[in-house]
SESE-755965 format. One record per atom (N, C-alpha, C, CB): x negated, y, z negated. Coordinates in steps of 0.001 Angstrom, whole numbers, plus 500000, padded with zeros to 6 digits. Atoms other than C-alpha are relative to their C-alpha. Last residue first. Glycine has a CB too. Example, Ala and Ser with C-alpha at 12.3 -4.5 7.8 and 13.67 -1.06 7.14 Angstrom:
BEGIN
500820498810500060486330498940492860500770501090499270499586500462501415499110498810500000487700495500492200499100501200500000500992500027498754
END
This chain:
BEGIN
500647498894500617266665700825400092500531501636500631498349499697500268499319499430501257269181698002400609499314501196499659499995499040498767498667500116500030268221696678404217500701500851498663500272498447499998499918498815499103264452697558404268501780500129500351498910499690501543500519498785500495264186695698401083500615501123501003498339499958499951499109499611501112265930692614402473499864501429499476499772499087498879498852499697499121263810692628405627501206500540498888500472498517500953499970498726499361260979692589403331500970500569500784499123500070500650500137499175501035261988689713401293499912501417500460498896499612499234498701499659500428262955687822404422500171500962498919500620498897499647499253499140499171259576688095405772501330500370499749500011499536501113499543500781498775258054686604402736500632500935500782500942498807499737498422499938499809256197688834400644500171499207501188500672501538500202499576499649498717252591688241399281501501500015499932499456499053501070499215501047499015251912687943395578500145500676501396501608499596499409500929500384498757249055690163393913500783499046500852498549499268499554500586501300500219250834689990390548499303499621501210501009498964499621500847500098500966251587693650390679499300498900499724500501500281499099500992499269499730253007693595394075498967499909498960500424501229500222500948500633499052255135690662393404498763500817500428500739499645501214500681500975500728256532692458390261499107499264500946500947499090499289501055499372501094257216695648392027499117498909499445500777500725498683501104499442499262259026693555394854498959500658499173500487500941500950500726501374499466261196691661392252498784500414500908501102498990500963500683500689501017261943695071390629499245498851500317500830499656499097501204499155500237263095696678393845499149499548499017500324501296499661500740500038499037265310693880394747498794500733499998500641500258500891500814501163500190266729694077391238499063499758501283500941498758499720501062499894501039267386697796391658499361498822499631500478500539498842501210499319499417269265697173394994498828500182499054500385501355500506500679500914499103271519694472393500498673500746500390500929499616501301500911500940500843272155696829390423499199498984500879500896499154498946501133499006500486273462699641392882498986498954499169500682501390498896500843499675498980275602697028394849498679500607499434500703500921500934500744501117499425277220695489391663498918500326501009500928499115500626501136499333499091277729698686389674499378498940500855498798500715499112499585498724500020280716697897387223499405500664501343499551500684498659498434499697499590280522694246387242500690501158500256500749499614499160499541500851498687276590694074387480501545500222500241499716498280499791499370498876498919276254696933384743500529499246501300498745501190500535498609499679500405275877694304381849500358501010500824500204500388498573499052501076499872272999692416383691501349500566499453499508498680499209499588499928498639271226695889384231501184498695500190498551499852501034499309499023499623270998696550380493500747499748501512499072501135499924498904500109500933269847693117379611501130501058500684499479500417498353499303500952499277267268693295382357501415500036499560499401498665499850499550499547498733266098696496380847500751499025500881498897500462500697499031499062500094266175695239377346500432500727501199499622500841499124498606500616500532264378691986378143501147501016499884499815499362498524498913499019499689261661693428380530501374499962499195500327499819501423500400498766499625259917689979380260500958501047500146499379499891501065500573499307501286260652686904378397499578501279500502498743499218499255501403499524499511263132685476380897499398500885499009500056500773501369501246500691500323265726683726378910498817500224500411500054498964500234500488499426501010268490686477379363498743499102499393501133500244499079499496500898500951269249685750383108498981500229498575499965498384500697499549499332501258268384688888385056500288499090498811501231500770500279500945498897500482266237687547387943500535500506498591499937501278501110501406500648500143268184684349388486499046500957499511499454499436501327499760500783501089271577686180388005498628499429499656501082498947500273499751499315501216270622688906390539499798499075498846501369500579499986501471499102500107269552686655393234499986500780498785499760501128501258501002500962500542272771684375392390498456500864500004499996498495501060499926500345501276274864687450392862499098499094499267501055499591499893500471498903500839273486688616395933499973499735498645500744501125500165501298499879499920274007685243397398499258501157499064499783500185501375500625501030500723277453684990396421498468499976499641500268498913500695500433499714501538278261688305397593499468498830499199501224500519499177498823499589500606277560687417401256499905500001498710501029499314500331498998500363501223274156686991402218501364500597499981499401500431498678498782500447499544272650687784405839501005499627498860499754498871500877499106499073499566269766689840404587501403499567500418499414500622501004499509499942498614268210687330402685500792501032500488500667498975500255498992499049499585266194687005399332500324499713501594499445501554499722500579498952499127262920685297398787501008501210500068499699499404501483501402499512500217263589682903396051499604501200500614499091499076500413499818499242501430267554682869396138498587500264499806500733499088498641500839498854500031267242681989399993499987500491498723500374501009500905501076500009499070268564678400400396499028501136499818500530500021501344501081500754500328270728678621397409498745499886500734500408498931499895500414499441501258272672681617398350498910499233499166501188500135499197500942499013499625272761680257401993499485500694498602500701501066501054500965500604499258274399677008401008498812501128500075500608499517501433500605500717501040276762678769398681498807499333500308500835499121499505500348499138500919277981681259401194499111499332499030501129500571499420501326499243499437277951678728403956499483500963498853500348500965501457499924498565500316280470676467401919498888500711500429500155500244498626499742499282498701280272673039403513500158501537499857501285499436500651499706498630500389278840670834401044499915500667501241499073500611498926498782499462499943279038667308402296500308501449499488500734499150499378499050500838501078276157665271401276501095500587499990499573499888498534500186501335499527273751666546404245501198499161499378498531499433499583499462500162498718274575669949403236500210498594500627499200500708500811498609499789500076273778669460399727500914500025501257500139501165499369499604501365500705270328667982400650501629500115499777499120499781498398500015501215498974269723670837403035500747498805499424498467499515500354498941499584498974270701673514400376499958498791501012499656501540500772498655500473500680268541671593397647501163500408501175500296500892498338499866501466500090265471671316400021501403499916499368498781499236499099499828500506498841265808675206400916500251498460499934498903500370500775498625499500499677266092676236397318500355499405501493500042501734499957499115500493500619263082674106396378501433500307500518499766500339498797499309501147499455260681675104398929501360499324499482499098499074499954498898499404499322259334678544398012500989499009500410499557500747501143498966499160500859257183677471395129501230500491500781499295501298499397499289501112500755255552674864397550501057500645499107498971499116499102500539500467501129254421677590399985500754499194499096499571500950499390499786499060500902255956677440403492499377499553498681501417500283499917501337499379499859254878674685405890500139501311498884499679500501501754501040500580500903257886672453405059498685500694499858499707498689500428501214499829499653260291674994406820499012499418499031499823501298500210499890499522498664263893673782406456498549500333500619500934501260500000500147498635499508262942671817403207500044500242501504498764500503499523498484499587499939264053668157402771500035501470500454500786499841498498499378500684499174260614666482403502501445500376500168499821498774499666500202499996498451258635669027402161500778499174500856498719499646500321499537498568499630260582669108398702499639500326501563499224501137498975498718499798499814260109665478398513500517501278500491500528499735498947499389500773499018256666665232399095501538499980500249499617498781499739500737499291499011255534668159396595500677499213501401498183499837499746501337499776499506257515666752393832499729500365501517499294498827499710500149501105499082260798667787392448498529499856500441500919500198501217501213500639500499260714670267389659499768498632500871500158499693498363501255499084500431262792672961391245498909498909499806500254500977498481501111500764499369265314670254392897498569500764499706500292499870501649499711501406500308268429671483391031498844499181500381501248499500500705501396500522500523267015675016390914500368498400499798499434500845498398500892499326499484270164676607392775498556499508499751500223501213499605500800500851499082272633673909392226498660500642500373500799499714501283500200501393500818274316675078388765499181499282501215501657499064499458500842499809501431274154678879389822499664498434499599501053500871498599501317499687499562275394678124393500499081500158498961499979501124500764500818500967499094278133676110392077498653500323500570500755499717501120500427500608500855279208678795389689499277498813500569500941499795499168501026499563500691279316681386392266499556499206498999500231501098499560501166499973499190281369679184394544498641500677499110500407500897501381500675501342500017283566678160391824498694500045500879501010498854500554500562500240501195284333681826391056499208498733500076501000499973498977501283499144500114284854682729394692499516499628498725500193501608500105501117500533499210287468679883395028498813500645499829500251500005501329500566501380500568289176680958391926499160499165500762501023499138499667499234500854499611289359684594393059499561498483499428500044500179501426500178500742498703287170687046391390501097498944500228498607499296500031498473500518499628288584689142388470499965499452501286501156501155500015499521499518498601285256691019388454501326499723500371499227499446501042499726498382500109284715690569384696500444500620501212498733500805499601498859499494501027285415686936385066500231501526500098499582499666498419498614500327498917283087686553388279501163500295498938500142498064500730499690498887498920280581688455386045501129499481500871498673500360500968499523498668500759280667686113382896500362501045501069498783500649498981498709500034500521280675682994385220500507501176499230500086498919499225499218499938498879277571684250386960501228499755499677499632499219500967499894498712499576275719684872383728501021500030501127498670500534500396499056499375501057276942681346382395499847501582500459499477499658498225498525500360499637275459679863385677500838500819499065500361498372499832499658499429498818271983681685385255501443499621500229499077499581501104499731498401500421271892680720381504500322500807501347498526500761499207498896499998500733272761676849382346500307501737499710499721499005498623498636500304499145270258676724385176501156500463499327500262498466500278499987499031499099267448678227382930501171499940500858498858499975500708499648498976500905268231675578380258500162501336500919498859500134498812498490499843500311268124673052382873500562501027499025500458498776499499499428499473498567264498674296383936501749499917499884499347498845501441500213498541499821263431673976380385500723500475501223498496500345500115499306499244500809264802670583380232499964501450499885499781499582499000500591500037501379263114669622383318500824500613499013498704500650499945500204498761500527264875669508386782499708499487498355501389501087500318501361500417500739264964666777389356499639501535499347498603499297501238500542499145500504268751666556390458498572499618499415500869500458499196501296499821499281269717663667392293499231501152499461500218500209501490500951500996500248272224662808389742498743500151500610500473498834500341499873501191499280274037666203390294499026498804499541499777500346501421500901500130498952273737668691387431500471498711500883498514499872499405500324501437499984276810669576385292499132499823501295501369499044500001500156500669498692276829673103384414499721498734499848499039500532500819501486500343500153278288673889380813499878499556501412499543498812498789500369501297500752281860675065381289498491500023500318500838498522500546499877499888501582283059678705382031499734498756499302501405500439499552500710498583500503283336678053385866500397499931498544500603501561500801499189498719499892284190674403386356499416501075499362501321499883499461500455499221501084281645671551386970500894501336500189498327500235500042499234498732500093282633668735389072499393500558498958501502499921499813498988499922500967280072666151390077500555501240499842499582499594498830500180498659500450278486666234393620500987500084498836500251501098501154498890499555500556278069662727394623499829501328499373500454499074499119499591498768499487275233661969396810501067500921499546500257499775501084498781499335500471273456659427394692500310501333500724499878500257498516499015499942499070270899657842396886501270500676499603500253498751500398498854501017499859268163658642394702501106500271500880500596499772498769498646499314500408265456660772396022500871498907499786500643501019501096
END
């Protein structure tokens, strides 16, 4: 991991600027840009404060900053390195950010749990969870996901519940297991 701990500025409404320590392919950077753009659009439509807009933007631009890092790097940074590899990048990025000066708990929690979901989220975490699933570059259920993405500013909680349900249904169809945090989130919103 490069020693660069600076968190470069990136304003809502602008293209996300990834930090020098990010390990993300061009494809992943495209996903990050789409997630961040969706979060920026929602924060504008909801009329969020400048502080909350920045939190949503930063959660979007950092959530997958370590998605393409190697196994050893992710396991060395993650809160629980025994988890499956695909679940480590959020935890690793959140710990790295915290070690390097990030203090906004809502941003760190959003990033840490964006793969599994978490019952302790503030609005930033719920928004990131939805944007990560609803971003328009994903090839499945495009019309349904676009419809839900357009509803977020008007029915935030209802869309969140639907996204949790859709993600659980996908995991069941694919034969994936559920993290305890995912089950607890479903129990909370159903």
